N, C-alpha and C positions, 0 to 999 in steps of 0.2 A: 473469558478474553484477552487478549495480551495489548501490554498500555507500551507505548514507545516514548520517545523525545527527539526533536531534531538536532541532528549531531552540531548545527552553524548555531543557537538556539533555544539550549533548553528548556525556557520558558513555556514551548508548542508541545504538547502532549496531544497524541492518536492512542486514537482505539479503535474499534471493530463495533458496530453497535446495528445486530440487525444485520439487515441488506447496507449499510449505510454506515458511511469512518465519517466518524465528530474527530476534526480537527480544533481543540479549542487551547486558548494561551491562561495560563494559571495563572498568571503575568495584572495581566492586562481584562480578563473575563470576555474577552473575546473572541468566535467560534464560527464555525461552518461546517455543515454537511456534506460529503458527496457524495452522491447518488444514484453513481453507474453500474451499481451489481445488482444483478438480475436474483441471485441465488447471496443469501449471508453469510458474509461480510466472515472472514475466517484469522484471516490477520495482515495490518498494511505497514509499510516504518518508510520514513522520510530518505529521499536517497542519502548521500553522504556529502555532499553539495546544501541541499536541508530545499534544495527546489520542485523536488519531485516525491510523489510518492509513487508503492509501486502497493496496492492489494491484492490477494488473494483469496478464494470464497469455496466452496462448499462443490460449486462443481466443474470444481478444479482451472475455474479462469484466473488469470493472470491479467489486469489493469496496472499502468499507469500512464499519471497525470498528473500538471503544471498544480505545484500546491500556492506556488506565487505569484498565480492570475485571476482577476475575478472568477471571470468563467471556468475556471480549472480544466480544463481542455488536455482529453484523451488522447496523449500518443504514441501507446499501443495497447492490444486488446486481441492477448491470444488461448485458444486453452489446452494451458501447457500440462494438467494430466488430465488421469480419469474421471479421477475424484477429487477428497477435498485436500485443497493445499495446507500446510498443516503448519510452514513459518516460511519464510525467509531474509532473506540480506542482500544488500548493494555493497560493492568494492567502493574499496577507497578513492575510487575516480568518478566515482557514479553512472560505469558505464557498460555492469554487468552485475545481473543478478543472479541470484542461486538461492533454492527452492525448494521444501521436498513436502513430500505426501503419500495418501494413495490414488493408489490408480495407475499406474505408469512412468514414464521415465518423465526426465523433467529436463529441461531445454534452458540454452543458456546465453542469455539475449544483451545484443550488443547497442 
């Protein structure tokens, strides 16, 4: 599985764990688990601003959710691919996401 950090605060790390996304602060030991996926999560990345997370799963679903609010509210859920999402990346303005994987064409999300 992939581990990545929050670009605005590298003490925050994020990684997939089964159907969940674990977000943890390596300095304070604070953490939370995002439980919005119904399939195994394959990748998760903080946005460039650090305020959102995009996570993709083995069914090809892409979810975007707020990492900076207590309720971790979902902002977007789309069936991006027909198979697993292998990786994703945010643009520098936290407005677009590029992803890759198996099972069809990718989308670019605004």
